N, C-alpha and C positions, 0 to 999 in steps of 0.2 A: 516605407517598410524598414529601411535602414535605421531611421531615427527611432522607430517603434522598437526594433530589436535592441538597439542601444539602451533605450529607457528600461526595457524589461531586464536587460542584463544587469544594469545598475540596481534595479529593484531586487533582483535575485541575490546580488552580493550583500545588500543591506539586510535582507531577510535572513540569509545564512549567518551573518555576523550577529544579529539579534538572537538567533537560536543558540549559537555557540556561547554567547555571553550569558544568557539566562541559564542554560544547562550547566555551564561552568560554575556559576554562582550558586545554584541550587545544590549541586553535587557537593561543594565544599561547605555549604551551610549545614549539612546533615552531620550530627555529632558522631564521633568515633574515628577509627583509623582502619585502613585496609590491612594493617599488620596485626590486628587484634584477632585472637582465636578464642571463641566462646567468651567474649567480653574481657579477656585478659591479654596483655601485651606479651610478646615473646621476649627473648633475650634483649635487654636494653641496647647493648652495643650493636647487635645485628639490626635492630629496628632503626637505630640512628644511621647506620650505613645505607639501609634501604631508603630511608627518607632523603638522604643526600643524593642517592643514585637517581631517584625519580623527581628530584627537585622539590619535594614536599616540605623541606625544611625552610624554604624561602618564603618571603611574604606573598600573599595571594596575588597582589598586583604583578609581581615578578613572574610567578607561575603562569599567570594569564598571558603576559607578553611573550614568554617563552613558548607557550602552546600555539599562539597565533603565528609566531615565527616558524615553528615546525610545520604548521599547516600550509604555509606558502610553498614549502618544498614537498608537499603531499606526504609528509611523514606523520603518521598518527601515533608514533611512539611505541615503546615496549609495553607488553601486557604485564600487569602486576601479578595476576593470579595464574598466568600460563607462561611464566618466564622459562626459557629465553625467547618464546614466541613474540613476534611483533603483532600489533593490531592489523597492519597491512597484510601480513601473511594469513592471518585468521580470516580476514574479509575475503581474501583471494580464494580460500578454501570453502568458506560458508556461503558466500553470495551466489555462486552459480547454482547451488542447490535451491536456495530460497527463490532465486529468479525463475528457475524452471517451474517450481511449484506455483509461484505467483502468476506467471504467464498462462499456465494451464487453467488456473482458477478464473482469471480475468476473461479468457476466451470462452470458457463455459458460461460465465455470467453474461457476457455481451451477446453471444449468439443465441443462447437459450432464452435470455430475458427479452431481447428484441422480438424473437419469433413468437414467444408466448404472449407478449403484449400486443403484437400486431394481430394475431389470430383472435385474441379476446376482444379487440376493438371491432374487428370485422364481424364477429359473432356476438355482438352486444346483447346482454340479457338472455343469453343462452347458456347451456350447461357448461361449455368450455370456458365461458367468460366467468361464471361463478367459481369454477374450479381454479382458474388462474388467480383470481383475487383472494380466494381462501389460502392458496399456496403462498401468495405474496405476503399476506398478513402473518402467517406462521413463520415464513422465512425471515421477516423483519423482527418478529417478537422473540424468537428462540435464538439464544447465543450460539455462535459456531462451535464452542467447546461442548455444548450439550449435543449438538448434531454429530460431532466427532465421536462422542461416547456412544451414541445410539448406533452409528455406523459400525463401530468396532464390535459392539455387543452382538448385533444381528448379522451384518454382512460378513464380518471376519470370523467371529467366534462360533456363532450358531449355524450359519449357512455355509461357512468356510469357502466363500467365493473369492475372497481376496486376502492378502497377508495382513496381519494385525498392525505391524509397525516396521521400523527401520527404513532403509533406503537402498535401492538397487535397480530393479527393473521397472517397466512402466506400470506394473501392477501396484507398486508401492506408492505411485503418484495419485491413483484414482480416489481413494478414500479421503486423504487430506485435502485434495483439490475440491472435491464435492463439499466437504465441510466448510471450506473457506468461501465457496462460491454461492452458498444459499442466500446469504444476506444481500450482497450486491445484485444477484440475479432477481430477487424479489423486488428490489427497488427499481431496477431497470424495467422489469415487466410492468409495474404500476405506472411508471413515468411514460413509457412507450404507449401504453393503452390510452392514457389521458391525452397525450399529445396527438395520437392518431385520430381519436374521436374529434378533436378540434380541427385537425387538418382536413379530415374527410368532409367537413361541412363548408370548406372554403370555396370561394367563387371559382378559382382556377381548376378545382377538382370537378365542379359542375360543368365547366367549359370542356374539360377533357372528356367527360362522359357524353356531352352533347356532340362531340366530334366523332364519337363511335370508337374510341380507344378501348382496348380490351381491359377487363378488370385487373389482370396481372400487371399490365403496363401502367395503369393508373396508380396502383398501390406501390409498386416497386420504384418506378421512375419518378413519380411526382409526389405521392403522399409520404412514403417512407423517408425519402431524402430530407424532407423538412421536419418530419416527426422525430428524427433521431438527434436533432440539434440540442434539445435539452439534455439528452443522454451524453452527448459529447462534452457538454459543459460540466456534467457531473463526474466525468471519468477521472479527473484528477483526484477528487475526494474519495472516489471508490477505490482507486489504486492505493491511496494512503491507507484506507480501511483494510484492504487485503494484505498489504505488507505488514502493518502493525498487528493485525489479527493473526498473521502467520507465526508470530513469536509463541503464542499459546499453542497453536496447532502443532507446530514443530516439536514442542516439548511433549505433547500428548502422544504423538506418533514416533517419538525418538528419532527425528530427522536431523541430520548433522548440518543444519543450516545456520543462518545468522541469528535466528531466534534462540538457539542453544547458547551461543556465545553471549548474547545480550542478557539473558536470564542469569547465566553464570556470573557475568560482570556485576549485576546488581547484588546477587547473593554474596559475592566476594568483595564487594566495594572496590571493584577494579576500575579506578578512575579513567585510565587510558582507554580501556575497552568500552566503557559506557560512553565516553566522549566520542571515540572513534566511530562506533556504530551509529550514534545519534547524528553526527556530522555527515556521515556517508549517506544515510537514508534521507536526511534533510536535503542534501544536495541533489539526490536522485529525484525526490518528489517535487522540489521546486522546478527542476528542469522539465519534468513531465507536465507540470502545470503550464509551462511555457509552450510546450508542444501542443497542448490542448487548445491554447489560444490561437495558435497558427492553424490547427486543423479546423477550428470553428469557422475561420474566415475562408478556408478552402472549400468546405462543404457548402456554405452559402455565400456565393459571390456577391450578394447584395450587401453583405457586411463589409464595411470599409474601415480602414484605420485612419483616423483623423488626428492631426496634431492640434492641440488646444492653442488657440491664439491668445496672446496676452498672458 
């Protein structure tokens, strides 16, 4: 296990370095300057001073090395568009909001998706099975920003059940969390149903039935534990989908999270903010993928970690 963790740690470092390098290169390959306003430069002297302050007057290779050096001390640099704010302070303000929204969305997706997929498998070719699969197809096909618009129009504006936007109480979390969770929920439901149908025909399930175990024990203790393995494997990608999808949802619902800063960074060509949010989310997602690998082995003890010989 120690060797496996060490290999995965090295792999995470390499992955992060590649993401940083590619993002840095792409960002500087786009023509233009962050100090341009409506396509025109401001005062040349002021622009030159700003270029020197942010090290943008130096060669690309020097800028790259300076940025890597600052990352080693966990310093993401000052923001260009929100000076004198630093990227670190902006993440400290925005990430707790995005994290709360993301956690609620993921919990809704996992709990509801697994429950819906399990019931659909147990009631195969019945009304609830058809309903679950129709919902799953719609959830996958319809983008979350469309769902968000419909929720705002009907639930918030016409029915006046929940607030339209902004952030504050738990009521402000419901609509954006539902909009974010529809896609992952549908995927989990379909995957759980397919996996449960396969597991329910396995020999050990037939043996459990022959022993006289109750249907609830068979489903929860034996079938569901193995059926959720593909879901656990997919969690890393689903978390990435929820977090990146939250950028658009946060903008729609005027939520003061990371999405607002990321979109502002792109609009303002704020190099430090774009790089900082990208590096932060990349580190978070790579770490979560590592946790998924560990969880996969814990859920199914038959899965062992082998070191390749030679």
